[in-house]
Backbone bond lengths (Angstrom), bond angles and torsions (degrees), N, CA, C in turn:
res aa  C-N    CA-C-N  psi(-1)  N-CA   C-N-CA  omega(-1)  CA-C   N-CA-C  phi
1 M - - - 1.492 - - 1.515 107.45 -
2 T 1.306 121.01 118.32 1.418 122.27 -175.85 1.499 108.63 -127.66
3 A 1.388 112.63 119.62 1.550 117.25 176.78 1.493 108.66 -102.75
4 P 1.352 114.76 151.92 1.430 117.10 -178.89 1.564 110.90 -69.50
5 L 1.309 113.55 153.80 1.408 117.69 170.98 1.449 113.64 -59.08
6 H 1.306 119.31 158.25 1.491 118.82 -178.28 1.532 109.26 -70.59
7 E 1.375 120.70 -30.04 1.312 122.15 169.41 1.503 107.03 -157.84
8 P 1.429 117.84 161.38 1.476 118.08 -176.95 1.596 110.15 -63.94
9 G 1.287 120.93 140.77 1.383 126.89 171.89 1.517 111.86 75.65
10 L 1.375 121.34 12.13 1.349 124.86 -178.57 1.568 110.85 -51.71
11 H 1.259 120.94 126.88 1.460 128.08 178.66 1.512 115.04 -98.29
12 E 1.362 116.11 172.98 1.500 115.97 178.20 1.482 113.22 -61.68
13 E 1.476 115.11 -31.71 1.457 114.82 -179.57 1.386 116.20 -64.22
14 A 1.351 112.27 -36.90 1.512 119.04 176.04 1.441 109.86 -68.63
15 V 1.388 123.14 -40.24 1.351 122.62 177.30 1.618 110.45 -60.23
16 A 1.286 113.73 -37.50 1.468 114.90 -179.32 1.520 110.97 -68.55
17 K 1.310 122.34 -35.40 1.427 123.66 176.98 1.582 113.26 -70.80
18 T 1.373 112.00 -35.37 1.420 118.84 172.80 1.469 117.62 -68.83
19 Y 1.315 115.79 -41.81 1.349 122.69 173.76 1.409 114.54 -123.13
20 P 1.299 118.30 90.80 1.485 123.88 -179.39 1.508 112.00 -73.80
21 G 1.398 112.49 161.51 1.471 116.42 174.81 1.448 113.88 98.22
22 G 1.463 117.97 21.18 1.332 122.52 174.63 1.479 122.84 71.11
23 K 1.383 110.73 15.92 1.517 113.94 176.69 1.467 113.45 -72.39
24 G 1.245 118.67 161.18 1.582 120.82 171.91 1.403 112.15 129.75
25 H 1.333 121.99 -48.47 1.464 121.92 -172.83 1.472 117.05 46.11
26 G 1.391 121.37 33.40 1.386 129.73 -177.06 1.459 113.41 75.59
27 W 1.294 121.18 19.35 1.534 123.41 175.73 1.472 115.25 -40.61
28 L 1.266 117.00 -54.81 1.453 118.81 -172.20 1.691 112.48 -63.92
29 S 1.223 105.51 -42.32 1.604 109.22 177.46 1.581 106.91 -58.00
30 L 1.295 109.18 -57.80 1.420 112.32 -172.59 1.640 114.05 -58.91
31 R 1.272 110.72 -27.24 1.527 113.01 179.31 1.518 108.61 -76.55
32 E 1.288 116.77 -34.38 1.531 116.25 -176.79 1.515 113.09 -79.56
33 E 1.366 113.42 -11.52 1.390 119.19 -176.33 1.570 112.53 -108.48
34 R 1.479 111.91 5.40 1.468 115.28 -164.78 1.555 109.33 -82.68
35 T 1.374 107.49 141.17 1.436 117.06 176.61 1.748 100.93 -132.04
36 Q 1.313 103.74 157.92 1.552 108.64 -176.74 1.567 104.68 -85.30
37 I 1.403 109.26 146.46 1.485 109.66 172.12 1.462 113.35 -104.18
38 S 1.312 119.25 138.33 1.439 121.75 -169.10 1.536 116.19 -68.91
39 D 1.282 117.88 153.85 1.482 119.73 -179.21 1.531 109.22 -60.00
40 G 1.271 113.39 -36.96 1.554 115.08 176.04 1.448 116.79 -57.24
41 E 1.432 115.68 -38.10 1.469 115.22 -179.28 1.515 111.31 -79.75
42 V 1.264 110.83 -27.67 1.638 113.30 177.18 1.640 101.67 -69.76
43 Q 1.252 121.83 -42.58 1.516 117.03 -174.16 1.539 106.89 -66.59
44 R 1.345 120.72 -32.67 1.419 123.24 176.80 1.590 110.70 -57.07
45 A 1.442 108.84 -45.08 1.375 110.72 -179.26 1.555 114.26 -68.36
46 V 1.315 110.94 -42.43 1.497 119.80 170.48 1.623 112.35 -46.91
47 D 1.350 109.66 -48.09 1.476 112.30 -179.01 1.470 115.02 -72.19
48 F 1.316 117.15 -26.91 1.346 118.76 172.97 1.473 117.02 -69.74
49 V 1.383 119.89 -37.38 1.466 126.61 176.82 1.483 106.96 -65.98
50 A 1.323 118.18 -38.81 1.545 121.19 179.31 1.534 106.70 -64.50
51 A 1.255 119.30 -42.99 1.469 121.84 -166.07 1.649 103.84 -79.40
52 S 1.368 120.24 -21.37 1.503 116.65 168.02 1.486 117.23 -71.25
53 G 1.335 118.83 -19.07 1.446 117.45 179.69 1.360 117.52 72.87
54 L 1.389 120.01 16.02 1.474 124.26 -174.97 1.519 113.80 -84.61
55 L 1.363 112.73 -29.62 1.460 111.25 178.57 1.427 115.30 -58.52
56 E 1.337 121.21 -32.41 1.474 123.62 -176.78 1.445 107.97 -72.18
57 T 1.347 117.94 -27.78 1.581 118.48 174.55 1.524 117.72 -86.39
58 F 1.426 114.24 -33.16 1.466 113.65 -177.34 1.447 112.89 -85.70
59 E 1.284 116.28 -32.02 1.615 116.10 -172.40 1.463 110.15 -58.41
60 P 1.329 121.18 -45.34 1.478 121.37 -177.80 1.536 110.80 -61.82
61 L 1.425 114.07 -39.11 1.443 117.29 179.06 1.500 114.29 -58.79
62 L 1.358 115.76 -37.15 1.471 117.81 -171.84 1.592 115.03 -104.99
63 A 1.364 112.77 8.52 1.412 119.79 177.64 1.524 111.93 -62.93
64 R 1.296 119.16 135.70 1.466 122.57 179.83 1.572 104.91 -106.87
65 K 1.332 111.98 123.78 1.441 120.49 -179.14 1.487 110.96 -93.86
66 T 1.433 115.92 -16.41 1.472 122.18 175.15 1.536 111.78 -137.04
67 G 1.242 117.84 168.67 1.516 122.18 173.68 1.550 104.83 80.30
68 R 1.365 111.98 -170.56 1.368 122.63 -169.13 1.633 105.96 -81.27
69 P 1.301 118.05 142.20 1.436 124.68 177.99 1.478 114.51 -55.96
70 R 1.217 122.13 154.85 1.405 126.49 175.42 1.567 108.62 -71.02
71 T 1.334 114.93 145.22 1.431 118.50 -179.20 1.606 106.57 -108.74
72 C 1.342 116.05 30.15 1.415 120.77 172.60 1.599 102.28 -161.97
73 T 1.225 117.49 128.11 1.458 122.62 179.40 1.447 110.62 -81.81
74 V 1.272 114.45 157.88 1.516 121.10 173.91 1.475 109.50 -58.10
75 E 1.446 114.55 -44.67 1.564 112.24 177.88 1.467 115.36 -62.53
76 G 1.458 120.55 -31.08 1.354 127.28 173.63 1.625 114.08 -59.35
77 L 1.313 109.46 -45.23 1.505 114.32 -178.82 1.457 113.86 -66.03
78 L 1.386 115.56 -41.93 1.400 120.39 175.96 1.500 117.34 -72.88
79 V 1.239 119.62 -28.49 1.517 123.04 171.77 1.455 106.77 -72.47
80 G 1.387 124.13 -41.95 1.402 122.80 173.80 1.394 114.23 -57.45
81 L 1.328 118.48 -49.40 1.439 124.23 174.46 1.520 112.84 -45.35
82 Q 1.289 113.55 -51.54 1.419 130.48 -170.80 1.598 108.13 -63.51
83 L 1.300 111.46 -46.72 1.439 116.01 179.54 1.507 110.96 -67.83
84 A 1.417 113.43 -39.85 1.362 117.10 -174.79 1.622 107.17 -64.54
85 C 1.269 115.43 -41.70 1.470 115.60 -178.96 1.572 113.34 -65.65
86 R 1.373 119.59 -26.05 1.456 122.00 175.42 1.401 110.62 -80.76
87 Q 1.425 121.48 -32.86 1.409 125.14 169.39 1.538 121.49 -63.24
88 S 1.439 108.48 -26.98 1.442 114.33 -172.81 1.556 110.76 -76.68
89 G 1.356 116.12 -24.16 1.435 113.78 179.24 1.506 110.57 78.09
90 G 1.325 119.96 25.85 1.550 123.41 -171.13 1.528 113.86 87.25
91 G 1.235 118.07 1.62 1.531 118.70 -172.64 1.614 105.30 -89.45
92 H 1.280 114.49 -169.26 1.498 120.88 -173.42 1.610 110.18 -73.79
93 L 1.160 113.58 143.97 1.515 124.98 178.83 1.500 110.94 -94.30
94 H 1.417 114.01 123.56 1.467 109.36 -177.78 1.550 104.73 -130.31
95 L 1.275 118.32 155.50 1.450 118.43 -174.71 1.649 110.18 -77.50
96 N 1.293 118.72 -20.96 1.501 119.62 176.95 1.554 106.55 -67.50
97 H 1.372 117.88 -28.01 1.433 117.14 175.65 1.531 112.57 -77.24
98 V 1.349 114.51 -37.84 1.562 118.93 179.80 1.695 98.11 -62.27
99 T 1.219 120.47 -48.95 1.556 124.86 -171.53 1.527 105.33 -57.65
100 D 1.379 122.95 -51.43 1.352 124.63 -177.81 1.581 114.34 -61.74
101 I 1.331 112.72 -33.80 1.515 120.96 176.26 1.500 111.21 -64.67
102 L 1.342 111.41 -55.44 1.557 115.79 -171.26 1.580 108.97 -70.24
103 Y 1.226 126.12 -40.02 1.388 128.00 -178.77 1.493 120.73 -83.36
104 W 1.444 114.59 -23.45 1.499 114.62 -169.53 1.525 116.64 -140.79
105 R 1.408 110.60 -4.35 1.487 115.75 -176.19 1.445 117.23 -115.41
106 I 1.329 117.95 -6.93 1.441 127.52 179.98 1.592 111.99 -112.01
107 G 1.353 116.08 162.24 1.446 116.41 -176.85 1.521 110.91 -68.54
108 E 1.464 108.88 166.03 1.464 111.13 174.95 1.371 117.22 -62.35
109 Q 1.334 119.70 -38.21 1.486 123.80 -179.69 1.507 114.49 -58.09
110 W 1.370 116.62 -29.54 1.334 118.31 175.51 1.568 115.13 -79.87
111 R 1.425 111.58 -30.55 1.531 115.47 177.70 1.449 106.85 -67.37
112 R 1.400 121.07 -43.90 1.329 123.92 176.24 1.614 114.97 -56.30
113 R 1.393 112.15 -42.42 1.438 118.33 178.62 1.491 111.20 -58.98
114 F 1.334 117.91 -34.38 1.499 127.57 -169.86 1.345 107.82 -91.12
115 K 1.397 121.90 -7.02 1.532 121.50 -178.96 1.398 115.30 75.12
116 L 1.286 116.12 16.88 1.506 122.07 -178.18 1.589 112.76 -78.21
117 R 1.164 115.77 127.31 1.532 124.60 179.15 1.660 108.67 -80.15
118 D 1.218 121.22 137.68 1.397 121.93 174.46 1.545 112.86 -63.97
119 K 1.357 113.03 132.78 1.473 118.29 173.43 1.431 111.34 -118.71
120 P 1.287 119.12 147.90 1.501 122.46 170.99 1.508 111.85 -53.34
121 D 1.283 117.48 143.38 1.463 120.04 -177.57 1.552 106.31 -92.03
122 D 1.233 115.59 62.10 1.459 124.37 168.59 1.571 113.37 -137.98
123 L 1.213 112.21 -175.43 1.620 115.79 -167.16 1.499 108.42 -63.40
124 D 1.296 119.91 -43.60 1.470 120.70 178.07 1.583 114.43 -63.69
125 G 1.363 111.95 -38.78 1.439 119.37 179.45 1.621 107.06 -62.26
126 F 1.157 106.58 -50.36 1.521 113.10 -178.62 1.574 113.80 -60.36
127 E 1.250 115.96 -38.69 1.505 125.17 174.92 1.614 108.56 -59.40
128 A 1.388 111.32 -45.28 1.382 116.87 179.55 1.563 113.07 -61.88
129 A 1.345 115.43 -42.60 1.432 124.65 -175.53 1.513 108.90 -72.20
130 Y 1.299 113.68 -41.88 1.507 115.06 178.01 1.597 111.39 -66.36
131 S 1.235 117.92 -28.69 1.420 118.02 -178.83 1.582 108.57 -70.20
132 V 1.382 115.69 -33.71 1.475 118.30 178.27 1.563 109.74 -66.60
133 V 1.252 117.93 -47.15 1.425 123.56 -178.26 1.555 111.63 -63.31
134 R 1.358 116.15 -47.19 1.405 122.47 -175.89 1.721 103.22 -60.73
135 R 1.311 112.66 -47.10 1.465 112.92 -171.58 1.387 117.31 -57.24
136 I 1.515 113.12 -49.50 1.473 119.33 178.55 1.553 112.68 -71.45
137 F 1.431 121.26 -24.83 1.378 124.20 169.09 1.473 114.94 -60.63
138 H 1.392 116.53 -45.05 1.452 123.94 -172.97 1.539 107.01 -76.85
139 D 1.438 114.84 -31.31 1.397 115.42 178.91 1.472 113.53 -61.54
140 L 1.427 111.20 -42.01 1.471 120.62 175.21 1.553 112.15 -62.51
141 L 1.298 115.25 -42.80 1.408 120.47 178.97 1.519 117.63 -53.24
142 R 1.376 111.89 -36.04 1.425 122.75 -175.40 1.701 109.73 -63.24
143 H 1.330 108.21 -28.87 1.439 108.99 176.61 1.623 117.65 -90.84
144 L 1.309 108.60 1.01 1.481 115.63 -177.30 1.428 119.58 -120.42
145 D 1.372 115.94 -3.71 1.512 126.14 -174.65 1.469 106.43 -89.36
146 P 1.358 121.68 107.41 1.464 123.56 172.51 1.486 118.51 -81.66
147 S 1.308 116.98 17.47 1.436 121.66 -175.69 1.621 107.57 -119.20
148 P 1.252 118.73 132.47 1.586 124.06 177.55 1.521 110.05 -82.45
149 L 1.323 116.78 -7.96 1.529 114.34 -169.88 1.492 108.24 -83.04
150 P 1.380 120.90 150.02 1.478 125.03 179.21 1.511 104.68 -69.19
151 K 1.372 120.87 146.52 1.499 126.96 -178.19 1.417 108.60 -81.51
152 N 1.285 116.14 149.50 1.479 132.24 166.43 1.475 111.98 56.36
153 R 1.456 109.98 48.79 1.488 115.06 179.71 1.517 104.97 -129.70
154 R 1.335 117.70 170.53 1.399 132.87 165.67 1.439 110.28 -107.22
155 L 1.385 116.27 108.85 1.500 118.05 -179.91 1.538 110.25 -114.65
156 L 1.279 115.20 144.68 1.474 117.93 167.29 1.588 109.45 -56.23
157 K 1.258 117.52 147.42 1.482 117.20 -178.11 1.434 110.38 -71.49
158 T 1.214 116.44 -24.21 1.542 119.01 -179.04 1.623 111.04 -72.24
159 D 1.456 108.54 -37.30 1.443 114.99 175.45 1.571 110.24 -69.65
160 A 1.343 118.24 -39.98 1.446 120.20 176.39 1.490 112.15 -57.05
161 A 1.422 113.85 -47.49 1.438 119.44 -177.44 1.579 114.16 -59.78
162 R 1.420 111.19 -41.77 1.513 118.90 176.80 1.470 108.07 -60.97
163 I 1.244 117.96 -47.16 1.669 119.56 -175.41 1.442 107.81 -66.35
164 E 1.394 122.09 -41.52 1.532 119.44 173.91 1.466 113.24 -64.89
165 K 1.291 122.63 -33.27 1.383 127.13 -173.81 1.558 105.01 -67.34
166 N 1.344 121.69 -47.33 1.461 129.42 -172.84 1.560 110.49 -89.73
167 A 1.324 119.00 10.32 1.548 119.46 178.12 1.517 108.06 -81.03
168 D 1.286 108.56 161.50 1.538 118.44 176.32 1.496 106.00 -84.89
169 H 1.168 117.41 97.44 1.595 124.92 -169.17 1.496 106.34 -76.51
170 K 1.386 119.88 -20.67 1.530 117.86 -176.52 1.531 99.33 -75.64
171 A 1.357 118.03 -42.69 1.571 119.23 -173.16 1.576 104.93 -68.71
172 L 1.373 118.11 -39.23 1.389 115.62 -175.55 1.502 113.07 -69.69
173 N 1.412 116.31 -28.66 1.518 116.13 175.76 1.459 108.98 -72.77
174 A 1.423 119.23 -27.09 1.396 115.93 178.33 1.553 111.37 -76.86
175 R 1.235 114.99 -25.92 1.597 118.10 170.81 1.480 111.78 -68.31
176 D 1.297 114.04 -42.33 1.563 115.69 178.29 1.493 112.94 -70.19
177 E 1.252 126.05 -28.56 1.508 127.23 177.61 1.495 99.89 -74.25
178 L 1.343 126.08 -44.04 1.476 120.87 -178.37 1.439 114.90 -66.23
179 L 1.319 118.21 -37.76 1.484 122.96 168.73 1.455 116.16 -56.52
180 T 1.293 114.90 -47.12 1.522 119.49 174.80 1.360 115.40 -61.82
181 F 1.359 117.50 -37.11 1.546 124.26 177.12 1.366 104.80 -67.83
182 A 1.359 126.06 -50.05 1.513 125.70 -174.49 1.548 110.94 -59.49
183 C 1.480 110.10 -44.74 1.573 107.27 178.52 1.497 112.23 -59.96
184 N 1.369 116.38 -44.77 1.412 121.94 -174.74 1.571 113.99 -56.27
185 Q 1.415 105.32 -39.69 1.556 114.40 177.34 1.448 108.70 -64.66
186 V 1.305 123.34 -45.15 1.317 126.14 178.05 1.601 114.03 -55.15
187 L 1.324 107.05 -53.52 1.514 113.14 176.76 1.477 115.93 -56.70
188 E 1.310 118.55 -40.60 1.380 128.20 -176.00 1.611 107.57 -66.75
189 A 1.292 116.79 -42.67 1.477 122.69 178.90 1.677 103.09 -68.61
190 S 1.196 119.13 -44.28 1.412 122.57 -177.89 1.636 108.88 -59.76
191 L 1.281 117.95 -33.67 1.478 123.49 -177.57 1.520 114.16 -79.38
192 Q 1.337 115.20 -18.15 1.495 113.55 -167.92 1.524 112.31 -65.15
193 P 1.308 121.19 -30.56 1.560 118.11 176.93 1.602 108.75 -57.09
194 V 1.377 117.43 -40.30 1.435 119.61 -169.70 1.507 106.07 -103.27
195 R 1.317 125.75 9.71 1.494 127.64 -177.82 1.555 109.06 -55.12
196 P 1.375 122.42 -40.32 1.364 118.45 -174.50 1.610 110.58 -74.70
197 L 1.302 118.62 -25.18 1.452 120.41 175.13 1.547 109.02 -70.66
198 L 1.279 113.39 -41.57 1.499 118.58 -175.96 1.527 111.52 -68.00
199 E 1.364 114.50 -36.86 1.569 118.09 176.36 1.498 112.91 -66.68
200 A 1.472 115.28 -30.23 1.373 116.68 -175.89 1.521 109.37 -99.20
201 A 1.214 121.66 5.76 1.482 125.58 170.65 1.435 117.43 -64.23
202 D 1.383 116.90 143.54 1.614 120.06 -175.67 1.532 108.56 -95.96
203 G 1.324 118.05 6.40 1.460 115.03 178.60 1.471 117.50 101.31
204 S 1.387 112.62 2.64 1.486 118.44 -178.71 1.340 117.06 -90.92
205 L 1.386 115.26 -1.01 1.607 116.59 171.69 1.458 114.08 -80.45
206 G 1.341 111.39 150.11 1.466 118.99 174.60 1.525 110.01 -124.49
207 L 1.409 111.28 164.35 1.488 118.72 179.30 1.497 109.16 -110.27
208 D 1.264 118.46 125.39 1.547 124.41 179.70 1.558 106.23 -78.52
209 A 1.354 122.18 111.77 1.345 118.01 174.11 1.519 115.77 -85.21
210 T 1.456 117.36 78.44 1.396 122.62 -171.70 1.492 112.80 -68.23
211 V 1.283 120.26 134.04 1.527 123.82 171.40 1.465 108.74 -66.84
212 I 1.358 112.01 135.79 1.483 118.79 -178.51 1.626 102.77 -116.48
213 T 1.366 113.73 123.76 1.491 119.55 -176.96 1.530 102.99 -85.43
214 T 1.348 118.10 156.25 1.439 125.03 174.39 1.437 110.73 -126.69
215 P 1.355 116.55 151.88 1.450 114.95 178.42 1.529 120.52 -64.19
216 S 1.225 123.67 -19.60 1.409 124.35 -178.12 1.592 112.70 -98.97
217 R 1.324 112.16 140.53 1.415 121.87 -178.77 1.613 115.49 -89.23
218 G 1.350 110.76 -17.10 1.427 120.35 -178.95 1.667 113.75 73.91
219 I 1.224 117.31 -151.11 1.391 119.51 -178.87 1.513 106.51 -142.80
220 R 1.401 110.94 170.09 1.590 116.00 -175.72 1.609 107.75 -66.55
221 S 1.250 108.69 130.05 1.634 120.98 -170.80 1.588 101.65 -71.18
222 K 1.263 124.34 -24.64 1.494 123.57 -173.14 1.494 110.31 -91.81
223 G 1.360 118.20 -5.25 1.476 120.82 177.14 1.553 114.40 -75.98
224 P 1.390 115.95 -179.17 1.478 116.20 -179.34 1.587 112.30 -82.86
225 Y 1.246 112.59 -12.50 1.569 119.16 -179.17 1.462 113.48 -102.71
226 L 1.395 114.56 156.42 1.433 121.97 164.89 1.485 111.09 -131.75
227 S 1.342 111.57 162.06 1.449 118.76 -178.01 1.428 109.42 -102.28
228 T 1.440 111.20 135.78 1.532 116.98 178.80 1.478 108.97 -100.44
229 D 1.348 120.63 11.75 1.487 121.61 177.84 1.627 108.63 -71.36
230 P 1.365 113.38 119.72 1.375 119.55 -178.50 1.547 113.65 -47.38
231 D 1.346 113.05 -35.12 1.639 121.57 -176.50 1.451 108.17 -59.57
232 T 1.402 120.45 -29.26 1.456 118.06 -173.67 1.495 113.44 -83.33
233 D 1.381 122.21 -8.69 1.404 127.69 -175.06 1.408 111.38 -66.74
């Protein structure tokens, strides 16, 4: 569903004036650069998610027994994340890109499979779609996050120590185990195409431990505060 731009050549500044309050998440830029993703590429992402074995683990965790049904399946989220990773070329992965892919860059048959409802291709439609993706993503993170600290905050170290002391460490250990399992499953699925080469290797291969930069600089380690931004870990 594509709606006309409000006026030709509308830029992000004009969008901000038309829709105040920080809405947008880069919608206009994403729309202007949008290209369709082929069915073959989506199928490869679906096959990768299936090979990871994570659907069988995540779907029961996110199943809703009461209330309204989800308007994005767990498979849809994981496929969207996989496609966004491939499209990023090794760059950062953002949920606005996942949203744009799932709602506007894949075929209708895939959107129906992932239970996605059509949204108008305007800023309000993008906001609604983004909320759906963000909600299920954070619902999943709640089962994978092994830290009791609130995210993206500056806390006094004494407050952080109190929160960690009073946390349910049994539950946190379970999340840590699930996170490790999920990472290992993704790595194993990634290695499947080259598994025959690895099994035939004579041990002369090495792994390059490439440094990964993060957007956040953190804060002074000797001060009274610590940062709970995950990018600083």
